[in-house]
N, C-alpha and C positions, 0 to 999 in steps of 0.2 A: 505437533502438527503446525503450530503457529510459525515456528522457525522454518519449517519445510515450505510453507506457502509464501513466506517472505522471500526465500530463494527462488521459488517457482515464478514469482511475479516481479523479480528484480529487473532493473533497467537492462542489464546485459542479456537476460533471457528474452526481453522484448525485442532487442536489437537483432539477436540471432533469429528469432521467429519471423521478423519482418524481412530479413534477408532471404529466408526460405520462401516466403510468400511472394516476394518481389520476383524471385527466380521463376516461380510458376507463372506469374502474370506475363513476364517477358517471353517465356516459352510459348504461351498461348497466343501472344501477338505474332510471334515468328511463324507459328503453324498457320495462323489465319492469313498472313501475308503470302505464304507459300501456296495455300489453297487458292487464294484469289488469283495469283500469278498463273497457276496451272489451269484455272478455268478460262482465263483470258487467252492463253496460248492454245488451248484445245477446243474452246467454245463448247465445252461439255454441257453446260446449262446456261441459261440467260441470266442477266443481272437481276431481273425481277424474281427469278427462282432463288437466286442467292439470298436476296433480302427476305423472301418468304421463309426460306429454310432457317436463316439466322433468327428471325422473329419467333418461329415455332420452337426452335431450340432454346431460346432465351426464356420464353413463357413456360416451356416444359420443365425448366429447372426451378421455377418459383415454388411450386407445391412441395417437391422433395426437399428444397432448402428449408422450408418451415419445419419439417420433421427433423432434419439435421440440427437446426438451431435449437429446437426444444431439448434434444439430448445433450448438445454442446453446453448449454447453460448448466446442467447438472455436472458435466465433466469439468467445467471451469472451477466449480466449488471443490472438486477433488484434487486436481493437479495444477490449477492455475490457468490464467488466460493465455500466456505466450505459448506454452506447450500444446494447449488445445488448438490454438490458431494454426500453429505449424503443422500439426498432424491432420486436422480436418481440411486445411488448405491444400494438402497434397493428395490425400486419399478420399476425403469427403464422406467417410463413414464414421460418424461419431459413436454409433452403437458398438462397432468393432473396437474402436479406440478405448471405450469405457471398459470393455471386457479385458482388453490387453493390459490396461492400467491396473485393474484389479489383480490379474494374474502376476504381473511384474512386481507389484508391491506386496504380494502375499496376502491380498485381501485387506490391506491396511489403508488404502487410499480413501481419504475422506473421514478417517477415524483419528483419534488422539495418538494412536501408535504409529502414524505415518511419519517416519523419520526421513532425513535428507538422503541417506543411502538408498532408501526404498524409492524415492523419487527418481534417482538415477537408474535404478533397476527397471522401474516402470517405463521410463523413456526408452531404454534399450529394447525392451520387449515390444513396445508399440512400434518402434522403428523397424526392427527386424521382422515383426509379424506383418507389417504392411508392405515390406519390400517385395513380396511376391507379386503384387499388382504391377509394380514398376518393372520388375525383371521380365515378366510375361509380355508386357507392352513393348519393351525394348527389343526383345528377340523375336516376337511373333508378328508385330505390325507389318514389317516389310515383306512378310511372306503371305499376308492375307490376299493381296491382289492376285498373286499367282494361283493361290488356292481357289479364289473366286472364278478366275478364267477357266481353270481346269474343270470345276463343277459345272460351269455354264456350258462347256463343250459337251459334257456328258448328258446334261438335262437342263435346258435353259430355265425351266420352271422351278428348279430346286432352290435357287436363291430366293425367289418370290415366296415359296412355301416357308423357308427358314425365317425370313424377315417377318412373316405373319405369325407363325406358331412359336418361334423361339421366345419372344418376350412373354407370350401367354403362359408357356410352360414354366418359365423362370418365376414370374409373379405368382402363378398358381402354387408352385412348390413352396415359395417363401410364405405365402398366405396360409397354406395348409399347415405348415409347421407351427406358425403362430397360433392358429385356431385350435389345433389339436394339443400341442405340447404345453402351451401357456393358457389354455382355456378349458377344453374338455377333460384332459387327463390330470388336471390338478385336483388336490384333495377337496377343495371347495371350487366348484365349477365357476369359471369366470367367463361371462358372455361378452365381455368387452371386445376381444379380438374378432369373434364371429360377427358381432354387430358392426364393428368398424369396417370389416371386409364387405358386408352386405351394403352398407350405406355408401361406401366408396364406389361399388359397382353400380348401384342405383343412380348415383349422381351422374355417371357417364351416360347411362341409358336415358335419363331425363334430358340431358343436354342434346343428345342425338334426336330425341323426339321433338324438342323445341325447334331445332334446326330444320327438321323435316316439314314441320307445319309452317315455318316462317324462314324462308331462305335469306332474308335480310339479316338474320341473327347468326349467320354462318361463322362469324368470328368467335362465337362461344366454343366452337370445337377446339380452337387453339388453347383455350383455358381449361379444357375438360380434365386433364391430369391434375392441374392445380386444385380445381374444385373437389376432385375425388380425394386427394390427400388431405386437404384441410377439413373437409366434412368428416372423413374417417377419424382424423385426430381428435376433433371435437367430441364425437360420439364415444370414441374409445376412452377419452379422458373422463367424461361424465359417468360412464358405466363402470369404470375401473374400481 
């Protein structure tokens, strides 16, 4: 394993990883500039709304970033820093990458049996496994606007309903699987997933109640997701 991690953390691996991450950053800047250009040409929203949306989006990533960081630390110990940086920098799902690394290495990642050829296999599985996200985005993104316009013509409220209920259904499904499969259905019942889910939900309710009583604290709503994720992580870690 020592030889494998030396290869995984070698200068060449760092160079390749930084090239990949730089490419992602450049693409983000290009997309941002194109979006700003489109807004200026169409006056779709005001500059104030743009700043507000950017601020909310930035704040909204802080909470989930903590969760990704926590898993990424464990992943670094298994497959090295460069490969972790490259994979998480593209997909952003450290939990998926950890599963893929274990599958690709035959369950040897992080163990004394983790040989160099297993590192190569793990890298391939992680790359091919995560390619689905990139392929879907590449082929589906340009058709979303047409689909949205078609749905709006059929029923203007459909998009509103979807934007409200879709995130709820997604997070409910993910939370349900964690609570049931990793908590209730285990041989020794683990209350950590359920407690984390409840605390995360309560933190959002508390923030909303505070804002209702004092409108000057409206800024807390921007941080609601971050508070929910961090509080859930703390409680889940303590009770695990």
